[in-house]
ZAMAR-532119 format. One record per residue (C-alpha): residue number from 1; x, y, z; residue in one letter. Coordinates in steps of 0.5 Angstrom, whole numbers, plus 500, padded with zeros to 3 digits. Example, Ala and Ser with C-alpha at 12.3 -4.5 7.8 and 13.67 -1.06 7.14 Angstrom:
<sites>
k=1 | x=525 | y=491 | z=516 | r=a .
k=2 | x=527 | y=498 | z=514 | r=s .
</sites>
This chain:
<sites>
k=1 | x=103 | y=311 | z=126 | r=m .
k=2 | x=110 | y=308 | z=125 | r=i .
k=3 | x=115 | y=311 | z=124 | r=l .
k=4 | x=120 | y=308 | z=119 | r=a .
k=5 | x=127 | y=309 | z=119 | r=f .
k=6 | x=132 | y=307 | z=113 | r=d .
k=7 | x=137 | y=302 | z=113 | r=t .
k=8 | x=144 | y=301 | z=112 | r=f .
k=9 | x=146 | y=300 | z=104 | r=k .
k=10 | x=152 | y=299 | z=101 | r=p .
k=11 | x=152 | y=307 | z=098 | r=y .
k=12 | x=150 | y=309 | z=106 | r=t .
k=13 | x=157 | y=311 | z=107 | r=f .
k=14 | x=157 | y=315 | z=100 | r=v .
k=15 | x=151 | y=319 | z=102 | r=d .
k=16 | x=154 | y=320 | z=109 | r=a .
k=17 | x=160 | y=325 | z=106 | r=f .
k=18 | x=154 | y=328 | z=102 | r=r .
k=19 | x=151 | y=329 | z=107 | r=f .
k=20 | x=157 | y=333 | z=110 | r=m .
k=21 | x=158 | y=336 | z=103 | r=a .
k=22 | x=151 | y=339 | z=103 | r=d .
k=23 | x=151 | y=341 | z=110 | r=n .
k=24 | x=157 | y=344 | z=112 | r=p .
k=25 | x=154 | y=349 | z=117 | r=g .
k=26 | x=150 | y=345 | z=121 | r=l .
k=27 | x=157 | y=339 | z=121 | r=m .
k=28 | x=161 | y=346 | z=124 | r=w .
k=29 | x=156 | y=348 | z=129 | r=q .
k=30 | x=155 | y=341 | z=132 | r=k .
k=31 | x=163 | y=341 | z=131 | r=t .
k=32 | x=165 | y=346 | z=135 | r=v .
k=33 | x=159 | y=344 | z=140 | r=e .
k=34 | x=162 | y=338 | z=141 | r=h .
k=35 | x=169 | y=341 | z=142 | r=l .
k=36 | x=166 | y=346 | z=147 | r=q .
k=37 | x=163 | y=341 | z=151 | r=i .
k=38 | x=169 | y=336 | z=151 | r=s .
k=39 | x=174 | y=342 | z=153 | r=g .
k=40 | x=170 | y=344 | z=158 | r=e .
k=41 | x=170 | y=337 | z=162 | r=a .
k=42 | x=177 | y=336 | z=161 | r=m .
k=43 | x=179 | y=343 | z=163 | r=g .
k=44 | x=175 | y=342 | z=170 | r=i .
k=45 | x=178 | y=334 | z=170 | r=a .
k=46 | x=184 | y=337 | z=170 | r=l .
k=47 | x=184 | y=342 | z=175 | r=l .
k=48 | x=181 | y=337 | z=180 | r=l .
k=49 | x=185 | y=331 | z=179 | r=a .
k=50 | x=192 | y=333 | z=177 | r=i .
k=51 | x=194 | y=337 | z=183 | r=p .
k=52 | x=190 | y=332 | z=187 | r=l .
k=53 | x=194 | y=326 | z=185 | r=g .
k=54 | x=201 | y=329 | z=184 | r=v .
k=55 | x=200 | y=331 | z=192 | r=s .
k=56 | x=197 | y=324 | z=194 | r=l .
k=57 | x=204 | y=322 | z=190 | r=g .
k=58 | x=209 | y=327 | z=193 | r=h .
k=59 | x=207 | y=325 | z=200 | r=i .
k=60 | x=206 | y=317 | z=198 | r=h .
k=61 | x=199 | y=317 | z=202 | r=r .
k=62 | x=192 | y=317 | z=200 | r=g .
k=63 | x=192 | y=311 | z=195 | r=s .
k=64 | x=186 | y=308 | z=196 | r=f .
k=65 | x=182 | y=315 | z=194 | r=i .
k=66 | x=187 | y=315 | z=188 | r=s .
k=67 | x=186 | y=309 | z=185 | r=i .
k=68 | x=180 | y=304 | z=189 | r=n .
k=69 | x=175 | y=311 | z=190 | r=l .
k=70 | x=177 | y=313 | z=183 | r=a .
k=71 | x=175 | y=305 | z=180 | r=n .
k=72 | x=169 | y=306 | z=183 | r=i .
k=73 | x=168 | y=312 | z=179 | r=f .
k=74 | x=170 | y=309 | z=172 | r=r .
k=75 | x=165 | y=303 | z=174 | r=a .
k=76 | x=160 | y=308 | z=173 | r=l .
k=77 | x=156 | y=308 | z=166 | r=p .
k=78 | x=156 | y=315 | z=164 | r=s .
k=79 | x=148 | y=315 | z=161 | r=l .
k=80 | x=147 | y=313 | z=168 | r=a .
k=81 | x=151 | y=319 | z=171 | r=v .
k=82 | x=147 | y=324 | z=166 | r=i .
k=83 | x=141 | y=321 | z=168 | r=a .
k=84 | x=143 | y=322 | z=176 | r=i .
k=85 | x=144 | y=328 | z=173 | r=g .
k=86 | x=137 | y=330 | z=171 | r=l .
k=87 | x=134 | y=331 | z=178 | r=g .
k=88 | x=141 | y=337 | z=180 | r=v .
k=89 | x=142 | y=340 | z=173 | r=f .
k=90 | x=136 | y=338 | z=169 | r=w .
k=91 | x=137 | y=338 | z=161 | r=i .
k=92 | x=142 | y=342 | z=157 | r=g .
k=93 | x=150 | y=342 | z=157 | r=t .
k=94 | x=152 | y=342 | z=164 | r=t .
k=95 | x=150 | y=336 | z=165 | r=n .
k=96 | x=153 | y=333 | z=160 | r=v .
k=97 | x=160 | y=336 | z=162 | r=v .
k=98 | x=158 | y=333 | z=170 | r=f .
k=99 | x=158 | y=327 | z=167 | r=a .
k=100 | x=164 | y=328 | z=163 | r=l .
k=101 | x=168 | y=330 | z=168 | r=v .
k=102 | x=166 | y=324 | z=173 | r=v .
k=103 | x=169 | y=320 | z=166 | r=l .
k=104 | x=175 | y=323 | z=166 | r=a .
k=105 | x=177 | y=324 | z=173 | r=f .
k=106 | x=179 | y=318 | z=175 | r=p .
k=107 | x=183 | y=316 | z=169 | r=l .
k=108 | x=187 | y=322 | z=171 | r=m .
k=109 | x=187 | y=322 | z=178 | r=l .
k=110 | x=191 | y=315 | z=178 | r=t .
k=111 | x=196 | y=316 | z=173 | r=n .
k=112 | x=197 | y=322 | z=176 | r=a .
k=113 | x=199 | y=319 | z=183 | r=y .
k=114 | x=202 | y=313 | z=180 | r=v .
k=115 | x=207 | y=317 | z=177 | r=a .
k=116 | x=209 | y=321 | z=182 | r=v .
k=117 | x=208 | y=316 | z=187 | r=d .
k=118 | x=213 | y=311 | z=184 | r=n .
k=119 | x=218 | y=315 | z=183 | r=i .
k=120 | x=226 | y=311 | z=184 | r=d .
k=121 | x=226 | y=313 | z=192 | r=a .
k=122 | x=234 | y=313 | z=190 | r=d .
k=123 | x=233 | y=319 | z=186 | r=v .
k=124 | x=229 | y=321 | z=191 | r=i .
k=125 | x=234 | y=320 | z=197 | r=e .
k=126 | x=240 | y=323 | z=193 | r=s .
k=127 | x=235 | y=329 | z=192 | r=a .
k=128 | x=235 | y=330 | z=199 | r=r .
k=129 | x=242 | y=329 | z=200 | r=g .
k=130 | x=243 | y=335 | z=196 | r=m .
k=131 | x=240 | y=340 | z=200 | r=g .
k=132 | x=234 | y=340 | z=196 | r=m .
k=133 | x=227 | y=342 | z=200 | r=r .
k=134 | x=220 | y=338 | z=199 | r=p .
k=135 | x=218 | y=343 | z=194 | r=h .
k=136 | x=224 | y=344 | z=190 | r=q .
k=137 | x=224 | y=336 | z=190 | r=i .
k=138 | x=217 | y=336 | z=187 | r=l .
k=139 | x=217 | y=341 | z=181 | r=l .
k=140 | x=225 | y=339 | z=179 | r=r .
k=141 | x=225 | y=332 | z=181 | r=i .
k=142 | x=219 | y=328 | z=181 | r=e .
k=143 | x=214 | y=333 | z=176 | r=l .
k=144 | x=219 | y=332 | z=170 | r=p .
k=145 | x=220 | y=324 | z=171 | r=l .
k=146 | x=212 | y=324 | z=172 | r=a .
k=147 | x=210 | y=328 | z=166 | r=l .
k=148 | x=210 | y=322 | z=161 | r=p .
k=149 | x=205 | y=318 | z=165 | r=l .
k=150 | x=201 | y=323 | z=167 | r=i .
k=151 | x=200 | y=326 | z=159 | r=f .
k=152 | x=199 | y=318 | z=158 | r=a .
k=153 | x=193 | y=319 | z=163 | r=g .
k=154 | x=190 | y=326 | z=160 | r=i .
k=155 | x=191 | y=323 | z=153 | r=k .
k=156 | x=186 | y=317 | z=155 | r=t .
k=157 | x=181 | y=321 | z=159 | r=a .
k=158 | x=181 | y=326 | z=152 | r=a .
k=159 | x=179 | y=319 | z=148 | r=v .
k=160 | x=174 | y=317 | z=152 | r=f .
k=161 | x=170 | y=325 | z=154 | r=v .
k=162 | x=170 | y=326 | z=146 | r=v .
k=163 | x=168 | y=318 | z=144 | r=a .
k=164 | x=163 | y=319 | z=150 | r=t .
k=165 | x=160 | y=327 | z=149 | r=a .
k=166 | x=155 | y=324 | z=144 | r=t .
k=167 | x=151 | y=322 | z=150 | r=l .
k=168 | x=149 | y=330 | z=150 | r=g .
k=169 | x=144 | y=329 | z=144 | r=g .
k=170 | x=140 | y=325 | z=149 | r=i .
k=171 | x=139 | y=331 | z=154 | r=v .
k=172 | x=139 | y=337 | z=149 | r=g .
k=173 | x=147 | y=338 | z=151 | r=g .
k=174 | x=148 | y=339 | z=144 | r=g .
k=175 | x=154 | y=337 | z=140 | r=g .
k=176 | x=154 | y=332 | z=134 | r=l .
k=177 | x=150 | y=327 | z=139 | r=g .
k=178 | x=145 | y=332 | z=136 | r=d .
k=179 | x=145 | y=329 | z=129 | r=i .
k=180 | x=146 | y=322 | z=132 | r=i .
k=181 | x=140 | y=320 | z=137 | r=v .
k=182 | x=136 | y=324 | z=131 | r=n .
k=183 | x=135 | y=320 | z=126 | r=q .
k=184 | x=128 | y=322 | z=124 | r=a .
k=185 | x=130 | y=328 | z=122 | r=s .
k=186 | x=138 | y=327 | z=119 | r=y .
k=187 | x=136 | y=319 | z=117 | r=f .
k=188 | x=141 | y=315 | z=117 | r=l .
k=189 | x=146 | y=318 | z=113 | r=k .
k=190 | x=147 | y=323 | z=117 | r=g .
k=191 | x=148 | y=319 | z=124 | r=v .
k=192 | x=154 | y=316 | z=119 | r=i .
k=193 | x=156 | y=323 | z=118 | r=a .
k=194 | x=156 | y=325 | z=126 | r=a .
k=195 | x=159 | y=319 | z=127 | r=s .
k=196 | x=166 | y=319 | z=123 | r=i .
k=197 | x=166 | y=326 | z=125 | r=a .
k=198 | x=166 | y=324 | z=133 | r=v .
k=199 | x=171 | y=319 | z=130 | r=a .
k=200 | x=176 | y=323 | z=126 | r=v .
k=201 | x=176 | y=327 | z=133 | r=l .
k=202 | x=178 | y=321 | z=138 | r=a .
k=203 | x=184 | y=320 | z=133 | r=f .
k=204 | x=185 | y=327 | z=134 | r=a .
k=205 | x=185 | y=327 | z=141 | r=a .
k=206 | x=190 | y=321 | z=142 | r=s .
k=207 | x=195 | y=324 | z=136 | r=f .
k=208 | x=195 | y=330 | z=139 | r=a .
k=209 | x=196 | y=329 | z=146 | r=f .
k=210 | x=200 | y=323 | z=144 | r=g .
k=211 | x=205 | y=328 | z=141 | r=l .
k=212 | x=205 | y=333 | z=147 | r=l .
k=213 | x=206 | y=327 | z=151 | r=q .
k=214 | x=213 | y=326 | z=147 | r=r .
k=215 | x=214 | y=333 | z=148 | r=a .
k=216 | x=214 | y=334 | z=155 | r=v .
k=217 | x=218 | y=327 | z=156 | r=t .
k=218 | x=225 | y=327 | z=158 | r=p .
k=219 | x=231 | y=326 | z=153 | r=r .
k=220 | x=233 | y=321 | z=156 | r=g .
k=221 | x=227 | y=317 | z=157 | r=l .
k=222 | x=225 | y=317 | z=150 | r=r .
k=223 | x=230 | y=312 | z=149 | r=r .
k=224 | x=229 | y=308 | z=155 | r=r .
k=225 | x=221 | y=308 | z=154 | r=v .
k=226 | x=219 | y=304 | z=149 | r=k .
k=227 | x=211 | y=304 | z=150 | r=m .
k=228 | x=208 | y=308 | z=155 | r=l .
k=229 | x=200 | y=307 | z=154 | r=e .
k=230 | x=194 | y=305 | z=159 | r=p .
k=231 | x=192 | y=298 | z=161 | r=d .
k=232 | x=185 | y=299 | z=159 | r=v .
k=233 | x=183 | y=294 | z=165 | r=s .
k=234 | x=186 | y=299 | z=170 | r=t .
k=235 | x=185 | y=305 | z=167 | r=g .
k=236 | x=193 | y=306 | z=169 | r=v .
k=237 | x=199 | y=307 | z=165 | r=a .
k=238 | x=205 | y=302 | z=165 | r=e .
k=239 | x=212 | y=304 | z=162 | r=a .
k=240 | x=215 | y=299 | z=159 | r=v .
k=241 | x=222 | y=300 | z=158 | r=t .
k=242 | x=227 | y=296 | z=153 | r=a .
</sites>
């Protein structure tokens, strides 16, 4: 028996929005699952990457770990990580969260390290001359100046995680990916509806973290910083000053 799938037609987008209207419970349930998976992965990655990156940047050591090793993790395809995880976590949400942590961790780690490590040495020397201790320099000088760059990495990681969480549908991890990979049950209109929902979530994550990034940026830096976005080739945010 040959299983036939419907093909794209000009009115398919209209059908996708009708699918959303006809299945609000399903869309809401899968959206909540998607956000839960993404939130868990982001939380774990934050707890692991930010303290490590800030600590290494503060002591100005460990660039190999924070940059080169992180790039190795970035080179791993998330689908391959999920496949490897099947041998440990089997199918389900845990496997997907693990793969998303591997995706988000290097972005956050590299940005946190570079943000603190690249603080102007004259600023640090001035703080030492005022009698500040190392932990005071970190908390009062380095972190406030590094926050915009740190949050740029978090914002990028959030967008990547929300978009990649759709792979969870392949291993029964839940989320909107369940609809996207199951065209036989939800047809093309369902696939497109779920894809639109994922795109909206990714844009919303970028916008929300962008506002948060601006909120934590000191006012003095807001006037000087014209652009603060990651370099897609390195994953490291670069500040371009006016």
